mmCIF file as gemmi writes it, N, C-alpha and C atoms, coordinates in Angstrom:
data_model
loop_
_atom_site.group_PDB
_atom_site.id
_atom_site.type_symbol
_atom_site.label_atom_id
_atom_site.label_alt_id
_atom_site.label_comp_id
_atom_site.label_asym_id
_atom_site.label_entity_id
_atom_site.label_seq_id
_atom_site.pdbx_PDB_ins_code
_atom_site.Cartn_x
_atom_site.Cartn_y
_atom_site.Cartn_z
_atom_site.occupancy
_atom_site.B_iso_or_equiv
_atom_site.pdbx_formal_charge
_atom_site.auth_seq_id
_atom_site.auth_asym_id
_atom_site.pdbx_PDB_model_num
ATOM 1 N N . UNK Axp A 1 ? 29.397 -17.433 -25.242 1 0 ? 1 A 1
ATOM 2 C CA . UNK Axp A 1 ? 29.784 -17.965 -26.376 1 0 ? 1 A 1
ATOM 3 C C . UNK Axp A 1 ? 28.508 -19.138 -26.814 1 0 ? 1 A 1
ATOM 4 N N . UNK Axp A 2 ? 27.978 -19.445 -28.071 1 0 ? 2 A 1
ATOM 5 C CA . UNK Axp A 2 ? 27.258 -20.1 -28.543 1 0 ? 2 A 1
ATOM 6 C C . UNK Axp A 2 ? 28.271 -21.242 -29.481 1 0 ? 2 A 1
ATOM 7 N N . UNK Axp A 3 ? 27.968 -22.403 -29.24 1 0 ? 3 A 1
ATOM 8 C CA . UNK Axp A 3 ? 28.423 -23.582 -30.925 1 0 ? 3 A 1
ATOM 9 C C . UNK Axp A 3 ? 27.431 -24.738 -30.847 1 0 ? 3 A 1
ATOM 10 N N . UNK Axp A 4 ? 27.314 -24.701 -31.887 1 0 ? 4 A 1
ATOM 11 C CA . UNK Axp A 4 ? 26.771 -25.949 -32.189 1 0 ? 4 A 1
ATOM 12 C C . UNK Axp A 4 ? 27.271 -27.409 -31.961 1 0 ? 4 A 1
ATOM 13 N N . UNK Axp A 5 ? 26.136 -27.951 -31.429 1 0 ? 5 A 1
ATOM 14 C CA . UNK Axp A 5 ? 26.255 -29.635 -31.214 1 0 ? 5 A 1
ATOM 15 C C . UNK Axp A 5 ? 26.268 -30.655 -32.557 1 0 ? 5 A 1
ATOM 16 N N . UNK Axp A 6 ? 27.462 -30.647 -32.796 1 0 ? 6 A 1
ATOM 17 C CA . UNK Axp A 6 ? 27.088 -32.056 -34.027 1 0 ? 6 A 1
ATOM 18 C C . UNK Axp A 6 ? 26.272 -33.232 -34.485 1 0 ? 6 A 1
ATOM 19 N N . UNK Axp A 7 ? 26.456 -33.528 -35.24 1 0 ? 7 A 1
ATOM 20 C CA . UNK Axp A 7 ? 25.343 -35.05 -35.058 1 0 ? 7 A 1
ATOM 21 C C . UNK Axp A 7 ? 25.978 -36.254 -33.912 1 0 ? 7 A 1
ATOM 22 N N . UNK Axp A 8 ? 27.911 -36.113 -34.016 1 0 ? 8 A 1
ATOM 23 C CA . UNK Axp A 8 ? 27.736 -37.036 -33.223 1 0 ? 8 A 1
ATOM 24 C C . UNK Axp A 8 ? 28.142 -36.481 -31.156 1 0 ? 8 A 1
ATOM 25 N N . UNK Axp A 9 ? 27.354 -35.232 -31.614 1 0 ? 9 A 1
ATOM 26 C CA . UNK Axp A 9 ? 27.445 -35.457 -29.986 1 0 ? 9 A 1
ATOM 27 C C . UNK Axp A 9 ? 28.568 -33.841 -29.423 1 0 ? 9 A 1
ATOM 28 N N . UNK Axp A 10 ? 29.455 -33.549 -30.453 1 0 ? 10 A 1
ATOM 29 C CA . UNK Axp A 10 ? 30.319 -32.955 -29.847 1 0 ? 10 A 1
ATOM 30 C C . UNK Axp A 10 ? 30.321 -31.122 -30.177 1 0 ? 10 A 1
ATOM 31 N N . UNK Axp A 11 ? 31.036 -30.503 -29.395 1 0 ? 11 A 1
ATOM 32 C CA . UNK Axp A 11 ? 31.328 -29.549 -29.898 1 0 ? 11 A 1
ATOM 33 C C . UNK Axp A 11 ? 32.757 -28.942 -29.849 1 0 ? 11 A 1
ATOM 34 N N . UNK Axp A 12 ? 32.744 -27.544 -30.469 1 0 ? 12 A 1
ATOM 35 C CA . UNK Axp A 12 ? 34.218 -26.851 -30.393 1 0 ? 12 A 1
ATOM 36 C C . UNK Axp A 12 ? 34.699 -26.23 -29.821 1 0 ? 12 A 1
ATOM 37 N N . UNK Axp A 13 ? 35.257 -26.611 -28.817 1 0 ? 13 A 1
ATOM 38 C CA . UNK Axp A 13 ? 35.559 -25.388 -28.138 1 0 ? 13 A 1
ATOM 39 C C . UNK Axp A 13 ? 36.268 -23.925 -28.863 1 0 ? 13 A 1
ATOM 40 N N . UNK Axp A 14 ? 35.691 -22.523 -28.304 1 0 ? 14 A 1
ATOM 41 C CA . UNK Axp A 14 ? 36.299 -21.635 -28.822 1 0 ? 14 A 1
ATOM 42 C C . UNK Axp A 14 ? 37.935 -21.537 -29.08 1 0 ? 14 A 1
ATOM 43 N N . UNK Axp A 15 ? 38.531 -20.807 -29.944 1 0 ? 15 A 1
ATOM 44 C CA . UNK Axp A 15 ? 39.974 -20.424 -29.984 1 0 ? 15 A 1
ATOM 45 C C . UNK Axp A 15 ? 39.932 -19.707 -28.749 1 0 ? 15 A 1
ATOM 46 N N . UNK Axp A 16 ? 39.333 -18.508 -28.816 1 0 ? 16 A 1
ATOM 47 C CA . UNK Axp A 16 ? 40.085 -17.686 -27.153 1 0 ? 16 A 1
ATOM 48 C C . UNK Axp A 16 ? 39.582 -18.669 -25.885 1 0 ? 16 A 1
ATOM 49 N N . UNK Axp A 17 ? 39.185 -19.337 -25.947 1 0 ? 17 A 1
ATOM 50 C CA . UNK Axp A 17 ? 38.948 -19.979 -24.662 1 0 ? 17 A 1
ATOM 51 C C . UNK Axp A 17 ? 40.421 -21.515 -24.88 1 0 ? 17 A 1
ATOM 52 N N . UNK Axp A 18 ? 39.91 -21.907 -25.753 1 0 ? 18 A 1
ATOM 53 C CA . UNK Axp A 18 ? 41.478 -22.663 -25.728 1 0 ? 18 A 1
ATOM 54 C C . UNK Axp A 18 ? 42.916 -22.412 -25.573 1 0 ? 18 A 1
ATOM 55 N N . UNK Axp A 19 ? 43.016 -21.112 -26.032 1 0 ? 19 A 1
ATOM 56 C CA . UNK Axp A 19 ? 44.172 -20.865 -25.681 1 0 ? 19 A 1
ATOM 57 C C . UNK Axp A 19 ? 44.48 -20.225 -24.486 1 0 ? 19 A 1
ATOM 58 N N . UNK Axp A 20 ? 43.23 -19.44 -23.845 1 0 ? 20 A 1
ATOM 59 C CA . UNK Axp A 20 ? 42.99 -18.967 -22.197 1 0 ? 20 A 1
ATOM 60 C C . UNK Axp A 20 ? 43.566 -19.972 -21.209 1 0 ? 20 A 1
ATOM 61 N N . UNK Axp A 21 ? 43.218 -21.418 -21.805 1 0 ? 21 A 1
ATOM 62 C CA . UNK Axp A 21 ? 43.029 -22.904 -20.602 1 0 ? 21 A 1
ATOM 63 C C . UNK Axp A 21 ? 44.167 -23.169 -21.631 1 0 ? 21 A 1
ATOM 64 N N . UNK Axp A 22 ? 44.936 -22.915 -22.483 1 0 ? 22 A 1
ATOM 65 C CA . UNK Axp A 22 ? 46.028 -24.072 -22.52 1 0 ? 22 A 1
ATOM 66 C C . UNK Axp A 22 ? 45.663 -25.129 -23.112 1 0 ? 22 A 1
ATOM 67 N N . UNK Axp A 23 ? 44.624 -25.31 -23.849 1 0 ? 23 A 1
ATOM 68 C CA . UNK Axp A 23 ? 43.883 -26.297 -24.136 1 0 ? 23 A 1
ATOM 69 C C . UNK Axp A 23 ? 44.502 -26.804 -25.671 1 0 ? 23 A 1
ATOM 70 N N . UNK Axp A 24 ? 44.919 -28.08 -25.99 1 0 ? 24 A 1
ATOM 71 C CA . UNK Axp A 24 ? 45.561 -28.872 -27.238 1 0 ? 24 A 1
ATOM 72 C C . UNK Axp A 24 ? 44.927 -29.951 -27.728 1 0 ? 24 A 1
ATOM 73 N N . UNK Axp A 25 ? 45.568 -30.123 -28.821 1 0 ? 25 A 1
ATOM 74 C CA . UNK Axp A 25 ? 44.79 -31.311 -29.648 1 0 ? 25 A 1
ATOM 75 C C . UNK Axp A 25 ? 45.461 -32.084 -28.928 1 0 ? 25 A 1
ATOM 76 N N . UNK Axp A 26 ? 44.237 -33.343 -28.584 1 0 ? 26 A 1
ATOM 77 C CA . UNK Axp A 26 ? 45.405 -34.876 -27.592 1 0 ? 26 A 1
ATOM 78 C C . UNK Axp A 26 ? 44.584 -34.518 -26.3 1 0 ? 26 A 1
ATOM 79 N N . UNK Axp A 27 ? 44.582 -33.268 -25.654 1 0 ? 27 A 1
ATOM 80 C CA . UNK Axp A 27 ? 44.346 -33.075 -24.413 1 0 ? 27 A 1
ATOM 81 C C . UNK Axp A 27 ? 43.464 -33.586 -23.818 1 0 ? 27 A 1
ATOM 82 N N . UNK Axp A 28 ? 42.736 -33.707 -22.619 1 0 ? 28 A 1
ATOM 83 C CA . UNK Axp A 28 ? 41.369 -34.547 -22.036 1 0 ? 28 A 1
ATOM 84 C C . UNK Axp A 28 ? 40.753 -33.175 -21.191 1 0 ? 28 A 1
ATOM 85 N N . UNK Axp A 29 ? 39.822 -33.117 -21.284 1 0 ? 29 A 1
ATOM 86 C CA . UNK Axp A 29 ? 39.065 -32.406 -20.438 1 0 ? 29 A 1
ATOM 87 C C . UNK Axp A 29 ? 38.342 -32.968 -19.612 1 0 ? 29 A 1
ATOM 88 N N . UNK Axp A 30 ? 37.946 -32.238 -18.089 1 0 ? 30 A 1
ATOM 89 C CA . UNK Axp A 30 ? 36.679 -33.146 -17.733 1 0 ? 30 A 1
ATOM 90 C C . UNK Axp A 30 ? 35.471 -32.083 -17.583 1 0 ? 30 A 1
ATOM 91 N N . UNK Axp A 31 ? 34.669 -33.2 -17.639 1 0 ? 31 A 1
ATOM 92 C CA . UNK Axp A 31 ? 33.475 -32.251 -18.185 1 0 ? 31 A 1
ATOM 93 C C . UNK Axp A 31 ? 31.988 -33.075 -16.76 1 0 ? 31 A 1
ATOM 94 N N . UNK Axp A 32 ? 31.557 -32.221 -16.205 1 0 ? 32 A 1
ATOM 95 C CA . UNK Axp A 32 ? 30.434 -32.451 -15.444 1 0 ? 32 A 1
ATOM 96 C C . UNK Axp A 32 ? 29.331 -31.304 -15.503 1 0 ? 32 A 1
ATOM 97 N N . UNK Axp A 33 ? 28.363 -32.041 -14.844 1 0 ? 33 A 1
ATOM 98 C CA . UNK Axp A 33 ? 27.266 -31.377 -15.114 1 0 ? 33 A 1
ATOM 99 C C . UNK Axp A 33 ? 27.099 -30.771 -13.354 1 0 ? 33 A 1
ATOM 100 N N . UNK Axp A 34 ? 26.25 -29.994 -13.13 1 0 ? 34 A 1
ATOM 101 C CA . UNK Axp A 34 ? 25.243 -28.663 -12.558 1 0 ? 34 A 1
ATOM 102 C C . UNK Axp A 34 ? 24.63 -28.692 -12.105 1 0 ? 34 A 1
ATOM 103 N N . UNK Axp A 35 ? 23.508 -29.879 -11.649 1 0 ? 35 A 1
ATOM 104 C CA . UNK Axp A 35 ? 22.221 -30.318 -11.371 1 0 ? 35 A 1
ATOM 105 C C . UNK Axp A 35 ? 21.444 -29.343 -11.08 1 0 ? 35 A 1
ATOM 106 N N . UNK Axp A 36 ? 22.316 -28.526 -9.889 1 0 ? 36 A 1
ATOM 107 C CA . UNK Axp A 36 ? 21.6 -26.996 -9.034 1 0 ? 36 A 1
ATOM 108 C C . UNK Axp A 36 ? 21.453 -26.028 -10.074 1 0 ? 36 A 1
ATOM 109 N N . UNK Axp A 37 ? 22.297 -25.879 -11.065 1 0 ? 37 A 1
ATOM 110 C CA . UNK Axp A 37 ? 22.692 -24.596 -11.925 1 0 ? 37 A 1
ATOM 111 C C . UNK Axp A 37 ? 21.814 -24.973 -13.314 1 0 ? 37 A 1
ATOM 112 N N . UNK Axp A 38 ? 22.016 -26.14 -13.944 1 0 ? 38 A 1
ATOM 113 C CA . UNK Axp A 38 ? 21.581 -27.02 -15.107 1 0 ? 38 A 1
ATOM 114 C C . UNK Axp A 38 ? 22.838 -26.126 -15.827 1 0 ? 38 A 1
ATOM 115 N N . UNK Axp A 39 ? 23.65 -26.866 -15.514 1 0 ? 39 A 1
ATOM 116 C CA . UNK Axp A 39 ? 24.654 -26.77 -16.505 1 0 ? 39 A 1
ATOM 117 C C . UNK Axp A 39 ? 25.704 -27.576 -17.026 1 0 ? 39 A 1
ATOM 118 N N . UNK Axp A 40 ? 26.54 -27.699 -17.579 1 0 ? 40 A 1
ATOM 119 C CA . UNK Axp A 40 ? 28.112 -28.213 -18.09 1 0 ? 40 A 1
ATOM 120 C C . UNK Axp A 40 ? 29.17 -27.73 -17.517 1 0 ? 40 A 1
ATOM 121 N N . UNK Axp A 41 ? 30.091 -27.812 -17.104 1 0 ? 41 A 1
ATOM 122 C CA . UNK Axp A 41 ? 31.267 -27.564 -16.909 1 0 ? 41 A 1
ATOM 123 C C . UNK Axp A 41 ? 32.308 -28.328 -17.81 1 0 ? 41 A 1
ATOM 124 N N . UNK Axp A 42 ? 33.218 -27.5 -18.233 1 0 ? 42 A 1
ATOM 125 C CA . UNK Axp A 42 ? 34.191 -27.918 -19.204 1 0 ? 42 A 1
ATOM 126 C C . UNK Axp A 42 ? 35.26 -27.289 -18.225 1 0 ? 42 A 1
ATOM 127 N N . UNK Axp A 43 ? 36.126 -28.744 -17.659 1 0 ? 43 A 1
ATOM 128 C CA . UNK Axp A 43 ? 37.88 -28.195 -17.14 1 0 ? 43 A 1
ATOM 129 C C . UNK Axp A 43 ? 38.854 -28.603 -17.547 1 0 ? 43 A 1
ATOM 130 N N . UNK Axp A 44 ? 40.104 -27.618 -18.012 1 0 ? 44 A 1
ATOM 131 C CA . UNK Axp A 44 ? 41.279 -28.881 -18.295 1 0 ? 44 A 1
ATOM 132 C C . UNK Axp A 44 ? 41.291 -30.175 -17.422 1 0 ? 44 A 1
ATOM 133 N N . UNK Axp A 45 ? 42.012 -31.179 -18.051 1 0 ? 45 A 1
ATOM 134 C CA . UNK Axp A 45 ? 42.182 -32.175 -16.666 1 0 ? 45 A 1
ATOM 135 C C . UNK Axp A 45 ? 43.855 -31.561 -17.064 1 0 ? 45 A 1
ATOM 136 N N . UNK Axp A 46 ? 44.1 -31.167 -15.967 1 0 ? 46 A 1
ATOM 137 C CA . UNK Axp A 46 ? 45.871 -31.369 -15.449 1 0 ? 46 A 1
ATOM 138 C C . UNK Axp A 46 ? 46.523 -32.247 -14.597 1 0 ? 46 A 1
ATOM 139 N N . UNK Axp A 47 ? 47.381 -33.331 -14.668 1 0 ? 47 A 1
ATOM 140 C CA . UNK Axp A 47 ? 47.77 -33.918 -13.717 1 0 ? 47 A 1
ATOM 141 C C . UNK Axp A 47 ? 48.957 -32.961 -13.32 1 0 ? 47 A 1
ATOM 142 N N . UNK Axp A 48 ? 48.778 -33.26 -12.481 1 0 ? 48 A 1
ATOM 143 C CA . UNK Axp A 48 ? 49.989 -32.335 -11.182 1 0 ? 48 A 1
ATOM 144 C C . UNK Axp A 48 ? 51.032 -32.444 -11.687 1 0 ? 48 A 1
ATOM 145 N N . UNK Axp A 49 ? 52.341 -31.359 -11.72 1 0 ? 49 A 1
ATOM 146 C CA . UNK Axp A 49 ? 53.403 -31.277 -12.118 1 0 ? 49 A 1
ATOM 147 C C . UNK Axp A 49 ? 54.537 -32.51 -11.464 1 0 ? 49 A 1
ATOM 148 N N . UNK Axp A 50 ? 53.71 -32.427 -10.185 1 0 ? 50 A 1
ATOM 149 C CA . UNK Axp A 50 ? 54.54 -33.224 -9.033 1 0 ? 50 A 1
ATOM 150 C C . UNK Axp A 50 ? 54.272 -34.563 -10.099 1 0 ? 50 A 1
ATOM 151 N N . UNK Axp A 51 ? 53.764 -35.224 -10.706 1 0 ? 51 A 1
ATOM 152 C CA . UNK Axp A 51 ? 53.796 -36.764 -11.276 1 0 ? 51 A 1
ATOM 153 C C . UNK Axp A 51 ? 54.795 -36.655 -12.348 1 0 ? 51 A 1
ATOM 154 N N . UNK Axp A 52 ? 55.858 -35.395 -12.647 1 0 ? 52 A 1
ATOM 155 C CA . UNK Axp A 52 ? 57.051 -35.906 -13.606 1 0 ? 52 A 1
ATOM 156 C C . UNK Axp A 52 ? 57.812 -36.803 -13.215 1 0 ? 52 A 1
ATOM 157 N N . UNK Axp A 53 ? 58.145 -37.194 -13.892 1 0 ? 53 A 1
ATOM 158 C CA . UNK Axp A 53 ? 59.175 -38.519 -12.639 1 0 ? 53 A 1
ATOM 159 C C . UNK Axp A 53 ? 60.576 -37.692 -12.945 1 0 ? 53 A 1
ATOM 160 N N . UNK Axp A 54 ? 60.946 -38.016 -11.561 1 0 ? 54 A 1
ATOM 161 C CA . UNK Axp A 54 ? 62.117 -37.25 -11.563 1 0 ? 54 A 1
ATOM 162 C C . UNK Axp A 54 ? 63.116 -37.62 -12.411 1 0 ? 54 A 1
ATOM 163 N N . UNK Axp A 55 ? 64.293 -36.822 -12.882 1 0 ? 55 A 1
ATOM 164 C CA . UNK Axp A 55 ? 65.488 -37.578 -13.636 1 0 ? 55 A 1
ATOM 165 C C . UNK Axp A 55 ? 64.993 -37.78 -15.122 1 0 ? 55 A 1
ATOM 166 N N . UNK Axp A 56 ? 63.71 -37.692 -15.78 1 0 ? 56 A 1
ATOM 167 C CA . UNK Axp A 56 ? 63.6 -37.804 -16.937 1 0 ? 56 A 1
ATOM 168 C C . UNK Axp A 56 ? 63.647 -36.032 -17.9 1 0 ? 56 A 1
ATOM 169 N N . UNK Axp A 57 ? 64.315 -36.582 -19.009 1 0 ? 57 A 1
ATOM 170 C CA . UNK Axp A 57 ? 64.536 -35.556 -19.721 1 0 ? 57 A 1
ATOM 171 C C . UNK Axp A 57 ? 63.391 -34.74 -20.451 1 0 ? 57 A 1
ATOM 172 N N . UNK Axp A 58 ? 63.069 -33.374 -19.606 1 0 ? 58 A 1
ATOM 173 C CA . UNK Axp A 58 ? 61.74 -33.152 -20.517 1 0 ? 58 A 1
ATOM 174 C C . UNK Axp A 58 ? 61.994 -32.35 -21.78 1 0 ? 58 A 1
ATOM 175 N N . UNK Axp A 59 ? 60.935 -32.643 -22.466 1 0 ? 59 A 1
ATOM 176 C CA . UNK Axp A 59 ? 60.646 -31.646 -23.422 1 0 ? 59 A 1
ATOM 177 C C . UNK Axp A 59 ? 59.901 -30.383 -23.351 1 0 ? 59 A 1
ATOM 178 N N . UNK Axp A 60 ? 60.284 -29.299 -24.5 1 0 ? 60 A 1
ATOM 179 C CA . UNK Axp A 60 ? 59.981 -28.052 -24.002 1 0 ? 60 A 1
ATOM 180 C C . UNK Axp A 60 ? 58.362 -28.303 -24.144 1 0 ? 60 A 1
ATOM 181 N N . UNK Axp A 61 ? 57.552 -29.028 -24.605 1 0 ? 61 A 1
ATOM 182 C CA . UNK Axp A 61 ? 56.034 -29.417 -24.29 1 0 ? 61 A 1
ATOM 183 C C . UNK Axp A 61 ? 55.672 -29.866 -23.036 1 0 ? 61 A 1
ATOM 184 N N . UNK Axp A 62 ? 56.626 -30.523 -22.372 1 0 ? 62 A 1
ATOM 185 C CA . UNK Axp A 62 ? 56.59 -30.649 -20.945 1 0 ? 62 A 1
ATOM 186 C C . UNK Axp A 62 ? 56.624 -29.841 -19.936 1 0 ? 62 A 1
ATOM 187 N N . UNK Axp A 63 ? 58.075 -28.849 -20.524 1 0 ? 63 A 1
ATOM 188 C CA . UNK Axp A 63 ? 58.592 -27.733 -19.85 1 0 ? 63 A 1
ATOM 189 C C . UNK Axp A 63 ? 56.755 -26.499 -19.622 1 0 ? 63 A 1
ATOM 190 N N . UNK Axp A 64 ? 56.542 -26.501 -21.149 1 0 ? 64 A 1
ATOM 191 C CA . UNK Axp A 64 ? 54.848 -25.74 -21.121 1 0 ? 64 A 1
ATOM 192 C C . UNK Axp A 64 ? 53.768 -26.448 -20.721 1 0 ? 64 A 1
ATOM 193 N N . UNK Axp A 65 ? 53.68 -27.415 -20.492 1 0 ? 65 A 1
ATOM 194 C CA . UNK Axp A 65 ? 52.765 -28.006 -19.957 1 0 ? 65 A 1
ATOM 195 C C . UNK Axp A 65 ? 52.615 -27.924 -18.929 1 0 ? 65 A 1
ATOM 196 N N . UNK Axp A 66 ? 54.355 -27.83 -17.602 1 0 ? 66 A 1
ATOM 197 C CA . UNK Axp A 66 ? 54.251 -27.851 -16.042 1 0 ? 66 A 1
ATOM 198 C C . UNK Axp A 66 ? 53.807 -26.199 -16.129 1 0 ? 66 A 1
ATOM 199 N N . UNK Axp A 67 ? 54.51 -25.423 -16.472 1 0 ? 67 A 1
ATOM 200 C CA . UNK Axp A 67 ? 54.013 -23.702 -16.523 1 0 ? 67 A 1
ATOM 201 C C . UNK Axp A 67 ? 52.499 -23.474 -16.606 1 0 ? 67 A 1
ATOM 202 N N . UNK Axp A 68 ? 52.007 -24.359 -17.453 1 0 ? 68 A 1
ATOM 203 C CA . UNK Axp A 68 ? 50.177 -24.156 -17.799 1 0 ? 68 A 1
ATOM 204 C C . UNK Axp A 68 ? 49.656 -24.464 -16.455 1 0 ? 68 A 1
ATOM 205 N N . UNK Axp A 69 ? 50.157 -26.028 -16.393 1 0 ? 69 A 1
ATOM 206 C CA . UNK Axp A 69 ? 48.978 -26.349 -14.65 1 0 ? 69 A 1
ATOM 207 C C . UNK Axp A 69 ? 49.634 -25.599 -13.611 1 0 ? 69 A 1
ATOM 208 N N . UNK Axp A 70 ? 50.766 -24.442 -13.33 1 0 ? 70 A 1
ATOM 209 C CA . UNK Axp A 70 ? 51.002 -24.258 -11.977 1 0 ? 70 A 1
ATOM 210 C C . UNK Axp A 70 ? 50.552 -22.754 -12.636 1 0 ? 70 A 1
ATOM 211 N N . UNK Axp A 71 ? 50.428 -22.179 -13.837 1 0 ? 71 A 1
ATOM 212 C CA . UNK Axp A 71 ? 49.399 -20.75 -14.02 1 0 ? 71 A 1
ATOM 213 C C . UNK Axp A 71 ? 48.155 -21.75 -13.489 1 0 ? 71 A 1
ATOM 214 N N . UNK Axp A 72 ? 47.202 -22.632 -13.914 1 0 ? 72 A 1
ATOM 215 C CA . UNK Axp A 72 ? 46.276 -22.437 -13.77 1 0 ? 72 A 1
ATOM 216 C C . UNK Axp A 72 ? 45.935 -23.012 -12.108 1 0 ? 72 A 1
ATOM 217 N N . UNK Axp A 73 ? 46.73 -23.555 -11.698 1 0 ? 73 A 1
ATOM 218 C CA . UNK Axp A 73 ? 46.826 -23.62 -10.277 1 0 ? 73 A 1
ATOM 219 C C . UNK Axp A 73 ? 46.495 -22.681 -9.385 1 0 ? 73 A 1
ATOM 220 N N . UNK Axp A 74 ? 47.491 -21.518 -9.843 1 0 ? 74 A 1
ATOM 221 C CA . UNK Axp A 74 ? 47.803 -20.185 -8.965 1 0 ? 74 A 1
ATOM 222 C C . UNK Axp A 74 ? 46.438 -19.665 -9.436 1 0 ? 74 A 1
ATOM 223 N N . UNK Axp A 75 ? 45.692 -19.227 -10.546 1 0 ? 75 A 1
ATOM 224 C CA . UNK Axp A 75 ? 44.823 -18.574 -10.745 1 0 ? 75 A 1
ATOM 225 C C . UNK Axp A 75 ? 43.082 -19.43 -10.248 1 0 ? 75 A 1
ATOM 226 N N . UNK Axp A 76 ? 43.521 -20.306 -9.829 1 0 ? 76 A 1
ATOM 227 C CA . UNK Axp A 76 ? 42.349 -21.045 -9.187 1 0 ? 76 A 1
ATOM 228 C C . UNK Axp A 76 ? 42.256 -21.34 -7.641 1 0 ? 76 A 1
ATOM 229 N N . UNK Axp A 77 ? 43.826 -21.173 -7.163 1 0 ? 77 A 1
ATOM 230 C CA . UNK Axp A 77 ? 43.679 -20.331 -5.691 1 0 ? 77 A 1
ATOM 231 C C . UNK Axp A 77 ? 43.382 -19.056 -5.138 1 0 ? 77 A 1
ATOM 232 N N . UNK Axp A 78 ? 43.241 -18.685 -6.107 1 0 ? 78 A 1
ATOM 233 C CA . UNK Axp A 78 ? 43.451 -16.911 -5.366 1 0 ? 78 A 1
ATOM 234 C C . UNK Axp A 78 ? 41.618 -16.135 -6.276 1 0 ? 78 A 1
């Protein structure tokens, strides 16, 4: 997909990609540059679900985030 770079050097991640990766407003992404391939790689930043504090009351958003993390880990390990 082609996206435009704004004057502040920002790009918008297309809806289809955001939804597939579970990226929401306020989330962080990791950006790297692959010199060999000459490409920018954007990956959702995911806290490991094991870092959530035991005994903490989880919100529906926390649970959804954990589910997305596990799905992401499973997809990238197979």
